C-alpha positions in Angstrom: 10.2 -28.2 -60.9 10.4 -28.7 -57.2 10.6 -32.5 -56.7 13.2 -33.0 -59.4 15.1 -29.7 -59.1 18.4 -31.6 -58.4 18.2 -33.3 -61.7 17.8 -30.2 -63.9 19.4 -26.8 -64.0 19.5 -23.9 -66.4 22.9 -22.3 -66.7 23.2 -18.7 -67.8 26.3 -18.6 -70.0 27.6 -15.5 -71.7 26.4 -16.7 -75.1 23.0 -18.1 -73.9 21.2 -20.6 -71.7 22.4 -24.2 -71.3 20.0 -26.8 -70.0 21.5 -29.7 -68.0 19.7 -32.8 -67.0 21.9 -34.6 -64.4 21.9 -35.3 -60.7 24.2 -33.1 -58.7 27.2 -35.4 -58.4 27.3 -36.0 -62.2 26.9 -32.4 -63.0 29.7 -31.3 -60.7 32.0 -34.0 -62.1 31.6 -32.7 -65.7 34.1 -30.0 -65.2 34.5 -26.4 -66.6 35.5 -27.6 -70.1 32.0 -28.8 -70.9 30.6 -25.3 -70.1 33.3 -23.7 -72.2 32.3 -25.9 -75.1 28.6 -25.1 -74.6 29.3 -21.4 -74.7 31.1 -21.8 -78.0 28.2 -23.8 -79.4 25.7 -21.2 -78.2 27.5 -18.6 -80.3 26.3 -20.3 -83.5 23.7 -17.8 -84.9 20.0 -18.3 -84.4 20.3 -21.3 -82.0 17.1 -21.9 -80.2 18.0 -24.5 -77.6 20.9 -26.4 -76.2 21.1 -29.1 -73.5 23.3 -31.8 -72.0 22.2 -35.2 -70.9 23.8 -36.7 -67.7 26.4 -38.7 -69.7 27.8 -35.5 -71.3 31.6 -35.3 -71.6 34.1 -33.4 -73.7 34.2 -34.2 -77.5 35.7 -32.6 -80.6 34.0 -29.2 -81.1 31.0 -30.3 -79.1 30.4 -32.4 -76.1 29.0 -35.9 -76.5 25.5 -35.7 -74.8 24.4 -32.6 -76.7 21.0 -31.6 -78.1 20.9 -28.4 -80.2 18.0 -27.0 -82.2 17.6 -24.5 -85.0 14.6 -23.4 -87.1 14.5 -24.6 -90.7 14.2 -21.2 -92.3 17.2 -19.4 -90.6 19.0 -22.4 -89.2 22.5 -23.9 -89.2 23.8 -27.4 -89.5 26.9 -28.4 -87.6 29.0 -31.5 -88.5 30.6 -31.0 -85.0 27.2 -31.4 -83.3 26.4 -34.5 -85.3 29.7 -36.1 -84.5 32.4 -37.9 -86.5 30.5 -41.3 -86.7 27.4 -40.2 -88.5 24.4 -42.4 -87.8 26.1 -44.2 -84.9 23.4 -45.9 -83.0 21.8 -49.0 -81.4 19.8 -52.0 -82.5 18.2 -54.6 -80.3 17.1 -58.0 -81.6 14.7 -60.2 -79.6 15.3 -63.9 -79.6 13.3 -66.9 -78.5 16.1 -68.1 -76.2 16.2 -67.8 -72.4 19.3 -67.1 -70.3 19.5 -70.7 -69.2 20.1 -71.7 -72.9 23.4 -69.9 -72.6 24.3 -70.9 -69.1 27.2 -73.0 -70.2 30.3 -70.7 -70.6 31.7 -73.0 -73.3 28.5 -72.5 -75.3 28.8 -68.8 -75.0 32.4 -69.0 -76.3 31.2 -71.0 -79.3 28.6 -68.4 -80.0 31.1 -65.6 -79.9 33.3 -67.5 -82.4 30.3 -68.1 -84.6 29.6 -64.4 -84.6 33.2 -63.5 -85.4 33.1 -65.9 -88.3 30.3 -63.9 -89.9 31.1 -60.4 -88.7 34.7 -59.1 -89.2 36.0 -57.4 -86.1 39.3 -56.2 -87.6 39.3 -53.0 -89.7 41.2 -54.6 -92.6 38.8 -57.5 -93.0 36.1 -57.4 -95.6 32.4 -57.9 -94.9 30.5 -60.9 -96.3 27.9 -58.9 -98.3 29.7 -58.2 -101.6 26.4 -58.9 -103.5 24.8 -55.8 -102.2 25.0 -52.6 -104.3 26.3 -49.8 -102.1 24.4 -47.1 -104.1 21.1 -48.9 -103.3 21.9 -48.8 -99.6 22.9 -45.1 -99.6 19.9 -44.1 -101.6 17.2 -46.3 -100.0 18.5 -47.5 -96.6 16.9 -50.8 -95.5 14.8 -50.7 -98.6 17.9 -51.0 -100.8 18.8 -54.4 -99.4 18.2 -57.5 -101.5 15.2 -59.5 -100.4 17.1 -62.4 -99.0 18.6 -60.1 -96.3 15.1 -59.0 -95.2 13.3 -62.3 -95.1 10.5 -61.2 -92.8 9.4 -58.6 -95.4 7.4 -61.4 -97.0 5.5 -62.2 -93.8 3.7 -59.0 -92.9 2.3 -60.3 -89.6 5.8 -61.1 -88.3 7.7 -58.3 -90.1 9.8 -56.0 -87.9 12.9 -55.3 -90.0 11.3 -52.4 -91.8 8.7 -51.2 -89.3 10.5 -51.3 -85.9 13.1 -48.7 -86.7 13.5 -45.0 -86.1 14.1 -44.5 -89.8 14.3 -47.1 -92.5 15.1 -44.6 -95.3 15.9 -40.9 -95.5 15.4 -39.2 -98.8 17.9 -36.6 -100.1 19.3 -35.1 -103.2 21.1 -38.1 -104.7 23.2 -36.1 -107.1 25.4 -35.1 -104.1 26.7 -38.7 -104.1 28.8 -37.8 -107.1 31.0 -35.6 -104.9 32.4 -38.6 -103.1 35.5 -40.1 -104.9 35.6 -43.7 -106.1 38.1 -45.1 -103.5 35.7 -44.1 -100.7 32.9 -46.1 -102.4 35.2 -49.2 -102.6 36.1 -49.1 -98.9 32.6 -48.4 -97.7 31.3 -51.3 -99.8 33.9 -53.6 -98.2 32.8 -52.5 -94.7 29.0 -53.3 -95.1 28.1 -55.6 -92.2 31.2 -54.9 -90.1 31.5 -53.6 -86.5 34.3 -51.1 -86.3 36.4 -50.5 -83.1 36.3 -48.1 -80.2 33.1 -48.5 -78.1 31.2 -50.4 -80.8 30.1 -53.9 -79.8 27.7 -56.8 -80.3 26.4 -58.2 -77.0 24.2 -61.1 -75.9 22.1 -59.9 -72.9 19.4 -61.3 -70.5 16.3 -59.3 -69.8 14.9 -58.3 -66.4 11.6 -56.5 -66.8 10.8 -53.5 -64.6 7.6 -54.3 -62.8 6.2 -50.7 -63.1 6.3 -51.0 -66.9 5.5 -54.7 -67.2 2.5 -54.0 -69.4 4.6 -52.1 -71.9 7.3 -54.8 -71.8 4.7 -57.4 -72.7 3.4 -55.3 -75.5 7.0 -55.1 -76.8 7.5 -58.8 -76.6 9.8 -58.8 -73.6 9.9 -61.4 -70.9 12.1 -62.0 -67.9 15.2 -64.0 -68.7 14.8 -63.5 -72.4 18.0 -63.3 -74.4 18.4 -60.2 -76.7 21.1 -59.0 -79.0 22.3 -55.4 -78.6 24.4 -53.9 -81.5 26.2 -50.6 -81.4 27.8 -49.3 -84.6 27.6 -46.6 -87.3 28.4 -45.5 -90.8 32.0 -46.8 -90.8 34.3 -45.1 -93.4 31.4 -43.6 -95.4 30.6 -41.3 -92.5 34.2 -40.4 -92.1 34.5 -39.6 -95.8 31.5 -37.3 -95.6 33.0 -35.4 -92.7 36.4 -35.1 -94.6 34.8 -34.0 -97.8 32.4 -31.5 -96.3 35.0 -30.1 -93.8 36.7 -27.9 -96.4 33.4 -26.7 -97.8 32.1 -25.7 -94.4 35.4 -24.0 -93.5 35.4 -21.9 -96.7 31.8 -20.9 -96.0 32.6 -19.9 -92.4 35.5 -17.8 -93.6 33.5 -16.2 -96.4 30.7 -15.2 -93.9 33.0 -14.2 -91.1 31.7 -17.0 -88.8 33.6 -18.7 -86.0 34.1 -19.2 -82.3 37.1 -19.6 -80.0 37.2 -23.3 -80.9 38.5 -23.7 -84.5 37.2 -27.3 -84.5 33.6 -26.2 -84.1 32.2 -26.4 -87.7 28.8 -25.0 -88.8 27.2 -23.6 -91.9 23.8 -22.0 -92.8 21.3 -24.7 -93.9 20.6 -22.8 -97.1 24.3 -22.5 -98.1 25.9 -24.8 -100.6 28.1 -26.3 -97.8 25.0 -26.7 -95.6 23.0 -28.5 -98.3 25.9 -30.7 -99.3 26.6 -31.8 -95.8 22.9 -32.4 -94.9 22.3 -34.6 -98.0 25.5 -36.6 -97.6 24.7 -37.0 -93.9 21.4 -38.5 -94.7 23.1 -41.0 -97.1 25.4 -41.9 -94.1 22.3 -42.5 -91.9 20.9 -44.8 -94.5 24.3 -46.7 -94.5 24.4 -46.9 -90.7 20.9 -48.5 -90.3 21.6 -51.0 -93.1 25.0 -51.8 -91.5 23.4 -52.7 -88.1 20.7 -54.7 -89.9 23.2 -56.8 -91.8 25.0 -57.6 -88.5 21.7 -58.6 -86.9 21.1 -60.9 -89.9 24.6 -62.4 -89.4 24.0 -63.0 -85.7 20.8 -64.8 -86.5 22.8 -67.2 -88.7 25.3 -67.7 -85.8 22.5 -68.5 -83.4 21.1 -71.1 -85.9 24.5 -72.7 -86.2 24.3 -73.5 -82.5 20.6 -73.9 -81.8 19.3 -75.0 -85.2 16.6 -73.5 -87.4 14.2 -73.0 -84.5 16.4 -70.1 -83.2 14.4 -66.9 -84.1 15.2 -63.2 -84.0 13.1 -60.1 -84.6 13.8 -56.4 -84.4 12.8 -54.7 -81.2 14.1 -51.3 -82.5 16.9 -49.5 -84.3 17.8 -45.9 -83.5 20.5 -43.3 -84.0 22.3 -41.1 -81.5 24.6 -39.1 -83.8 22.5 -37.1 -86.4 20.5 -34.0 -87.3 17.0 -34.3 -88.6 13.9 -32.2 -89.2 11.3 -32.7 -86.6 8.0 -31.1 -85.5 7.8 -29.8 -82.0 5.3 -27.0 -82.5 3.9 -24.9 -85.3 7.1 -24.8 -87.5 9.6 -27.6 -88.1 13.0 -27.5 -86.5 16.4 -29.1 -87.1 17.3 -31.1 -84.1 21.0 -32.1 -83.6 21.8 -35.0 -81.3 25.4 -35.9 -80.6 25.5 -38.8 -78.2 21.8 -38.3 -77.4 18.8 -40.6 -77.9 15.4 -39.7 -79.1 12.7 -41.1 -76.7 9.1 -40.4 -77.8 6.2 -41.0 -75.3 3.0 -42.9 -75.9 0.7 -41.3 -78.4 3.3 -39.2 -80.1 2.8 -39.0 -83.9 6.5 -39.4 -84.5 6.4 -43.0 -83.2 6.5 -45.8 -85.8 3.0 -47.3 -86.1 3.8 -50.4 -84.0 4.8 -48.2 -81.1 2.2 -45.5 -81.4 0.3 -46.7 -78.3 3.3 -47.3 -76.0 6.1 -45.1 -77.2 9.1 -46.7 -78.9 12.0 -48.4 -77.1 14.9 -46.1 -76.3 18.1 -48.3 -76.3 20.7 -47.3 -73.7 24.0 -49.3 -73.5 26.1 -49.5 -70.4 29.9 -49.8 -70.4 31.4 -53.3 -71.1 30.6 -55.6 -68.2 27.7 -53.5 -66.8 24.0 -53.4 -67.4 22.2 -51.8 -70.4 18.7 -50.5 -70.4 15.5 -50.4 -72.5 13.5 -47.2 -71.7 10.4 -45.4 -72.9 10.0 -41.6 -73.2 7.8 -39.6 -70.9 5.5 -36.7 -72.0 7.6 -34.3 -69.9 10.5 -35.1 -72.3 9.1 -32.4 -74.6 11.0 -29.8 -72.7 14.2 -31.4 -73.9 13.0 -32.1 -77.4 12.5 -35.8 -76.2 16.3 -36.3 -75.9 17.8 -38.6 -73.3 21.2 -40.1 -72.6 22.9 -42.5 -75.1 25.0 -44.5 -72.7 27.3 -44.2 -69.7 29.6 -41.5 -71.1 33.3 -41.5 -70.6 34.8 -40.3 -67.3 38.4 -40.5 -68.4 40.4 -40.6 -71.7 41.6 -43.8 -73.3 45.2 -43.0 -72.4 44.4 -42.2 -68.8 42.4 -45.4 -68.5 45.3 -47.5 -69.7 47.5 -45.8 -67.1 45.1 -46.2 -64.2 43.3 -49.5 -64.7 45.1 -52.9 -64.5 44.3 -55.9 -66.6 43.4 -57.8 -63.4 40.9 -55.1 -62.5 39.4 -55.3 -65.9 39.2 -59.1 -65.8 37.5 -58.9 -62.4 34.8 -56.6 -63.8 34.1 -59.2 -66.5 34.1 -62.0 -63.8 36.7 -63.9 -65.9 37.0 -67.6 -64.7 33.7 -67.6 -62.9 30.5 -69.4 -63.9 28.8 -66.1 -64.9 31.8 -64.8 -66.8 31.0 -62.2 -69.5 32.6 -64.0 -72.4 34.7 -61.7 -74.6 36.0 -62.4 -78.0 39.5 -60.9 -77.3 42.1 -63.2 -75.8 44.4 -60.3 -74.7 42.5 -58.0 -72.4 45.3 -55.5 -72.6 44.0 -54.4 -76.0 40.7 -53.4 -74.5 41.5 -51.8 -71.1 40.6 -48.4 -72.5 37.0 -49.7 -72.9 36.8 -51.1 -69.4 33.9 -50.1 -67.1 36.4 -47.9 -65.1 36.7 -45.7 -68.2 33.0 -44.8 -68.0 30.5 -43.2 -65.6 28.2 -45.3 -63.6 25.3 -46.1 -66.0 22.9 -46.6 -63.1 23.5 -43.0 -62.0 22.9 -41.9 -65.6 19.6 -43.8 -65.8 18.6 -42.4 -62.4 19.1 -38.9 -63.6 16.9 -39.5 -66.7 14.2 -41.1 -64.7 14.2 -38.5 -61.9 14.2 -35.7 -64.5 11.0 -37.3 -65.9 12.4 -37.6 -69.4 11.9 -41.4 -69.6 11.3 -44.5 -67.5 12.9 -48.0 -67.4 11.1 -50.9 -69.2 13.8 -53.5 -68.7 17.4 -54.0 -67.5 19.8 -56.0 -69.7 22.5 -58.2 -68.1 25.5 -58.9 -70.3 26.3 -62.6 -71.2 28.8 -62.4 -74.0 30.4 -59.5 -75.9 32.0 -59.1 -79.3 34.3 -56.1 -79.7 36.2 -54.8 -82.7 39.8 -53.9 -82.9 
């Protein structure tokens, strides 16, 4: 790789090879800790491949921005390389609105309030979907939702809810659900259709199509100035309960088999062990929850738009994907288990793994920026095969929450959101102090991240998304 050598490097660590896809400045800013964590991960038996995307940064047990691969016959599954928020991912809904329809800052504020009315942003608040059976969602994903929440399922020509998603349902051994105690079920049921805090958000954005991929953009239904809705959330308390329940099982298995690394927080178990099977099955249930959770929020946003713009306001699903998960995939003769922690799958045109509507073009890869900066819609490139078709999942933190609060002032944060200006990015929080740790200054430059992915020939940009209004959880 001569012309993109500065965007890829293979690092020979004591425990094995690490592949890093990042421009020089991003790589050198990662620090020694990410290499130390990679070396621990590479000590897990039978690992076949491990890489970092340019947004990689230190996490618990494993860096965010990791792709790690095992064979299915002798492989391992690692809760640490899936991440604590199982199924966390992105959804983008297309609308029939244009940016000028939301030009008035007062209207954007009304829209934010309308969304908040339908989607709780505080952890103690209950979602508005009590008529949904949690067991149906866990077992069937989107197919477990009542028909009224999937209205386009009755109009096949317009239907996108069930077809324009990375996975609408993952099947698993449903008897494993009996392991989760009743209080967890109650809390997870209350949280259906809720956002969560941290870096989760709902954002109204305006599209700017990349001329080089205009044909693909048109096939996806994108147009310049179009308003889209980007949603970032995961499996809420259900995923947390799966990690807590399986943590002791995995720890006992590691102790029994004499497994471990220098990092006591790095958890893993053989796929064919009781702990491995239990975690994998319950993880799939959490993935079903996560995709349904994002779908319900998209349903609620549609109602909010109709409150302001009337019944003519329409939305449809561009795509829904995960960036914290492990799934069986085919990348050659034998299937493999691909872990992605803060990494996005980006399949190219013609790949059989694409959903049918995107077989010709490749599916949309949804990459959020930090709050106040642009997000991106990308499409995978054939050369992405060398990284198991994994690309970045966002900007990636450059400093901790506590450090950000110490270094960034409220005025600096307000300036990045253009508060008080005509093009203000409307935020649902009145007190910016509560969100300083999520300011753009806490994250890497998303444009540099995207540049790394493009120059490494893993994917290309289809459209850039400018933020108009953002809803954050607390």
